[in-house]
Legacy VTK file of the C-alpha trace (Angstrom):
# vtk DataFile Version 3.0
C-alpha trace
ASCII
DATASET POLYDATA
POINTS 388 float
75.015 106.790 215.494
72.875 108.837 213.143
75.527 111.349 212.485
78.178 109.945 210.215
78.550 106.840 212.211
75.153 105.689 211.511
79.292 111.713 211.952
78.722 110.343 211.566
78.543 114.209 212.510
75.297 111.230 208.329
76.784 114.655 207.938
77.936 114.748 204.385
74.511 113.561 203.298
71.333 114.531 205.089
70.446 112.083 207.832
67.266 111.969 209.866
68.429 112.361 213.433
65.669 114.505 214.867
62.008 114.258 213.972
60.017 117.389 213.185
58.229 117.001 216.485
61.499 116.733 218.379
62.870 119.843 216.729
59.680 121.724 217.523
59.957 120.725 221.170
63.568 121.784 221.301
62.812 125.214 219.880
59.886 126.042 222.092
61.685 127.919 224.820
63.951 130.826 225.517
64.209 134.133 223.749
67.710 135.387 223.052
69.070 137.557 225.841
69.170 141.285 225.082
72.567 141.542 226.752
74.177 138.705 224.801
75.454 140.867 221.959
77.516 143.443 223.856
79.859 145.892 222.170
83.492 144.865 222.057
86.501 146.841 223.192
86.879 147.753 219.535
83.465 149.413 219.518
81.478 146.908 217.436
78.925 144.349 218.483
80.339 140.873 219.091
78.010 139.462 216.440
79.561 141.799 213.865
83.187 141.012 214.752
85.045 139.598 211.774
88.382 139.010 213.541
90.084 139.278 216.927
91.037 142.848 216.060
87.383 143.879 216.379
87.526 142.842 220.036
90.818 144.650 220.556
93.108 141.794 221.583
92.842 138.078 222.197
92.555 138.835 225.909
89.578 141.089 225.155
87.915 138.296 223.173
88.492 135.872 226.042
87.006 138.352 228.524
83.923 138.886 226.358
83.431 135.142 225.913
83.820 134.493 229.630
81.193 137.113 230.338
78.763 135.171 228.158
79.846 132.000 229.958
78.253 129.472 227.599
78.742 127.996 224.145
75.897 126.152 222.433
77.193 123.297 220.306
75.342 120.551 218.486
76.239 117.256 216.839
79.684 116.767 218.379
80.052 113.067 219.368
82.684 112.747 222.128
84.269 109.763 220.375
84.363 111.498 217.003
87.772 112.947 216.036
88.590 113.480 219.738
85.778 115.978 220.316
85.334 114.747 223.877
88.827 115.882 224.850
88.586 119.075 222.797
85.415 120.122 224.608
86.907 119.409 228.030
90.126 121.265 227.182
88.226 124.362 226.017
86.039 124.396 229.115
89.042 124.003 231.417
91.091 126.688 229.663
88.419 129.375 229.462
85.926 128.386 232.187
83.122 128.443 229.630
80.429 125.754 229.685
79.747 123.941 226.425
76.197 122.678 225.993
76.588 119.910 223.430
73.080 119.067 222.301
72.216 115.868 220.450
75.787 114.679 219.816
74.680 112.193 217.166
72.685 114.686 215.095
73.390 115.255 211.411
74.397 118.278 209.352
70.820 118.701 208.186
69.699 118.892 211.805
72.297 121.551 212.548
71.018 123.721 209.709
67.420 123.146 210.815
68.309 124.164 214.358
69.840 127.442 213.162
66.707 128.251 211.160
64.050 127.123 213.599
65.631 128.655 216.710
66.517 132.038 215.294
66.382 134.623 218.068
66.338 132.001 220.830
68.966 131.478 223.504
69.075 127.742 222.698
70.112 128.223 219.096
73.483 126.693 218.198
76.369 129.144 218.321
78.593 127.053 216.091
78.193 124.129 213.713
80.490 121.461 212.280
79.155 120.534 208.864
79.790 118.191 205.999
79.712 119.103 202.324
77.422 120.448 200.873
75.780 121.904 203.988
78.618 124.362 204.558
78.088 125.847 201.118
74.299 125.823 201.125
74.209 127.374 204.606
76.495 130.173 203.470
74.369 130.788 200.382
71.286 131.058 202.605
73.002 133.704 204.736
73.064 131.606 207.908
76.734 132.076 208.844
78.739 134.994 210.168
81.959 135.940 208.347
84.891 135.565 210.718
88.605 135.116 210.094
90.497 133.262 212.796
94.091 134.309 213.388
95.338 131.400 211.259
92.839 131.982 208.430
95.509 132.904 205.872
97.259 129.586 206.493
94.180 127.599 205.464
94.516 126.587 201.791
92.260 128.602 199.485
90.528 125.429 198.318
89.578 124.621 201.917
87.742 127.821 202.832
85.027 130.209 201.770
86.450 133.395 200.261
84.170 135.411 202.560
85.231 133.406 205.637
81.687 132.180 206.321
83.034 128.625 206.703
86.350 126.832 206.454
87.414 123.232 206.667
88.568 121.908 210.017
89.590 118.237 209.856
89.237 115.320 207.506
90.133 111.755 206.802
90.200 108.927 204.299
87.772 106.118 203.722
89.379 103.038 205.222
88.783 99.348 205.821
88.780 98.362 209.474
89.209 94.690 210.304
89.150 92.612 213.493
92.286 90.509 213.020
91.307 88.431 216.051
88.368 87.104 213.994
89.598 87.529 210.402
92.640 85.466 209.413
93.808 87.776 206.607
92.455 91.322 206.631
91.463 92.957 203.335
93.390 96.034 202.225
91.602 96.859 198.945
88.037 96.986 197.667
88.901 94.110 195.334
89.807 92.010 198.382
86.322 92.471 199.825
84.869 90.229 197.120
86.827 87.191 198.356
84.600 84.334 199.587
86.249 84.201 203.012
84.573 87.522 203.864
81.023 86.230 203.468
78.665 87.939 205.934
81.419 90.147 207.350
81.511 93.464 205.440
79.516 96.480 206.649
79.129 100.206 206.040
78.523 102.911 208.610
74.857 103.275 207.692
72.898 103.983 204.527
74.882 106.104 202.036
71.778 108.187 201.335
71.820 109.279 204.975
75.316 108.694 206.323
78.310 110.689 205.161
80.841 107.982 205.927
78.758 105.369 204.105
78.438 107.769 201.165
82.226 108.124 201.191
82.556 104.344 201.162
80.471 104.053 197.991
82.330 106.980 196.408
85.680 105.324 197.168
84.412 102.043 195.730
83.429 103.903 192.575
86.949 105.309 192.228
88.309 101.781 192.710
86.131 100.400 189.935
86.507 102.816 187.060
84.216 105.561 188.340
84.966 109.188 189.058
83.801 112.160 191.121
80.985 112.587 188.598
80.209 108.872 188.223
79.325 106.961 191.396
77.436 104.166 189.618
80.438 101.761 189.599
80.506 102.051 193.396
76.809 101.234 193.627
77.347 98.286 191.304
80.267 97.108 193.427
78.157 96.966 196.574
75.392 95.283 194.600
77.899 92.597 193.628
79.170 92.435 197.212
75.599 91.968 198.458
74.866 89.277 195.878
77.985 87.368 196.954
76.752 87.424 200.544
79.751 89.395 201.785
77.947 92.721 202.376
75.557 92.705 205.306
72.811 95.289 205.947
74.018 96.040 209.466
75.061 99.557 210.384
78.599 99.436 211.694
78.958 101.168 215.076
81.368 100.851 218.012
78.872 98.436 219.593
78.652 96.144 216.560
82.435 96.193 216.214
82.934 95.239 219.835
80.386 92.415 219.590
81.949 91.047 216.416
78.803 91.660 214.356
80.694 93.812 211.839
84.253 92.438 211.777
85.043 94.387 208.598
83.887 97.992 208.589
84.247 100.597 205.833
84.493 103.962 207.586
86.599 107.105 208.005
90.154 106.224 208.957
90.051 108.354 212.125
87.064 106.382 213.402
88.533 103.012 212.504
91.902 104.028 213.970
90.248 105.032 217.242
88.844 101.505 217.592
92.360 100.071 217.674
93.108 101.618 221.053
89.547 101.657 222.333
89.007 97.914 222.051
92.510 96.563 222.526
91.870 95.829 226.204
88.759 93.887 225.184
90.641 91.442 222.994
90.058 93.048 219.612
93.017 93.369 217.272
91.612 96.069 215.007
93.629 96.774 211.865
93.143 99.771 209.567
94.016 100.093 205.879
93.304 102.903 203.435
92.452 100.948 200.255
95.015 101.646 197.568
92.502 101.085 194.772
89.986 103.670 195.994
91.581 106.649 197.774
88.868 109.079 198.865
89.243 111.870 201.425
86.808 114.445 202.752
86.881 117.353 205.196
84.245 118.796 207.506
83.809 122.528 208.062
83.233 124.960 210.930
80.875 127.925 210.822
79.404 130.463 213.235
75.652 131.012 213.398
74.995 134.574 212.206
72.474 134.908 215.045
74.534 133.071 217.674
73.221 133.768 221.188
76.832 133.753 222.447
78.734 135.481 219.620
81.963 136.090 221.539
82.146 132.506 222.823
81.483 131.278 219.287
84.440 133.242 217.966
86.691 132.111 220.803
85.755 128.488 220.035
86.826 129.019 216.445
90.120 130.579 217.508
90.761 127.619 219.786
90.006 124.996 217.156
92.353 126.622 214.660
95.124 127.192 217.171
98.097 124.847 217.383
96.585 123.283 220.497
93.195 122.665 218.898
94.618 121.312 215.651
96.903 118.912 217.499
93.952 117.663 219.553
92.120 116.704 216.352
95.313 115.013 215.246
95.324 113.111 218.527
91.945 111.722 217.447
93.559 110.426 214.205
91.855 113.150 212.140
93.947 115.234 209.769
93.574 118.916 210.688
93.349 121.434 207.874
96.464 123.251 209.118
98.590 120.090 209.093
100.701 121.254 206.109
101.526 124.655 207.615
102.111 123.190 211.077
104.458 120.623 209.566
106.351 123.408 207.838
106.682 125.606 210.935
107.395 122.728 213.325
104.323 123.148 215.552
102.740 119.811 214.696
103.076 116.945 217.171
105.172 114.522 215.118
104.397 111.589 217.397
100.693 112.003 216.563
101.405 112.221 212.843
103.299 108.924 213.116
100.126 107.262 214.444
98.024 108.138 211.389
97.043 105.377 208.967
99.435 105.393 206.025
98.218 106.802 202.724
99.961 106.883 199.362
99.602 109.852 197.038
97.884 113.229 197.295
94.095 113.218 197.477
91.814 115.274 195.277
88.353 116.364 196.321
84.993 116.456 194.548
83.279 119.758 193.797
79.907 120.551 195.312
78.399 120.299 191.830
79.811 116.775 191.558
78.152 115.842 194.833
74.769 117.149 193.732
74.751 114.933 190.643
76.022 111.746 192.276
73.632 112.079 195.218
70.716 111.937 192.797
72.099 108.785 191.190
72.692 107.202 194.592
69.184 108.022 195.808
67.700 106.434 192.696
69.790 103.275 192.505
71.188 102.287 195.926
68.231 100.423 197.450
67.649 98.496 194.235
71.309 97.438 194.071
71.580 96.062 197.612
68.073 94.725 198.184
LINES 3 391
6 0 1 2 3 4 5
3 6 7 8
379 9 10 11 12 13 14 15 16 17 18 19 20 21 22 23 24 25 26 27 28 29 30 31 32 33 34 35 36 37 38 39 40 41 42 43 44 45 46 47 48 49 50 51 52 53 54 55 56 57 58 59 60 61 62 63 64 65 66 67 68 69 70 71 72 73 74 75 76 77 78 79 80 81 82 83 84 85 86 87 88 89 90 91 92 93 94 95 96 97 98 99 100 101 102 103 104 105 106 107 108 109 110 111 112 113 114 115 116 117 118 119 120 121 122 123 124 125 126 127 128 129 130 131 132 133 134 135 136 137 138 139 140 141 142 143 144 145 146 147 148 149 150 151 152 153 154 155 156 157 158 159 160 161 162 163 164 165 166 167 168 169 170 171 172 173 174 175 176 177 178 179 180 181 182 183 184 185 186 187 188 189 190 191 192 193 194 195 196 197 198 199 200 201 202 203 204 205 206 207 208 209 210 211 212 213 214 215 216 217 218 219 220 221 222 223 224 225 226 227 228 229 230 231 232 233 234 235 236 237 238 239 240 241 242 243 244 245 246 247 248 249 250 251 252 253 254 255 256 257 258 259 260 261 262 263 264 265 266 267 268 269 270 271 272 273 274 275 276 277 278 279 280 281 282 283 284 285 286 287 288 289 290 291 292 293 294 295 296 297 298 299 300 301 302 303 304 305 306 307 308 309 310 311 312 313 314 315 316 317 318 319 320 321 322 323 324 325 326 327 328 329 330 331 332 333 334 335 336 337 338 339 340 341 342 343 344 345 346 347 348 349 350 351 352 353 354 355 356 357 358 359 360 361 362 363 364 365 366 367 368 369 370 371 372 373 374 375 376 377 378 379 380 381 382 383 384 385 386 387
């Protein structure tokens, strides 16, 4: 996948999923309907609504969204954090069709689509973005401020103060291992250097393009004396891993996992955890461990296109995702929803799903966007040289 699996959605770091020509072709049709932005029961245009109250009630929002009948989504892989089931559940509940374009696209592509299709009926209504695209998109004025009903329950550190974006789900970098092929599975970055893992360790793509691969290098840096502002030890670690013959330049995907080409895969824990059930019937015994020597977690964020062609449906989608039902569906996909702490406190979380999550020790901290800017430059300069 070109998203971050190549998520993934490379979503944290810009990935090239659509060529300029492809984007041009995709934007060449359909002006935005004049009737798309109707006034709400509250007397404001749907595109200006900043909460359910502007529609009147939740029922009024549902009615307005149903009238539009469509939601344009982009870059939502069905096997990524349970998006396939989430999409089907939303469509069934509200009788609104979701057009999920280019599921394996990247965050950069989502931003490009918003810009290049402005005023067109094929522009994305909503986007699911990795850091730093959520912040840069907000700074460019691309997103509409909107507070879902549960907005106040989202931790302040996980949302934009103007409600132009807020985190949705996240996970930890983990080590996935096919125990049917590997006698003793590694559980730390230090383990990966052992000679028995020669030709077996892979990342989910190039860290300069793939968010999950970037997270893998970041986690390795933390495991080897680095920090959120110093990723070089992680680059050096993979250079050492490549020199030993353990690291292979093969992008880890569901297909390579199933074929045994990447029996050890460094990826988000919700993706690795999903393999356990997905491939069990095919003879794979896939184990997942969050490395204790390099604990790194990251969230993705939701935002509404300021010029969404279906503004009511976009806001209903957000309400659904941040409802108890939506948050538990992400949890079902082994992703940790942003409202997990509050849902745990009020008893609305599905405890059986929490029990299925990979175990993690300690409380994670997160890098600042300024940290990411500096380490990305270092990675771009030194990665290819280290692993060539």
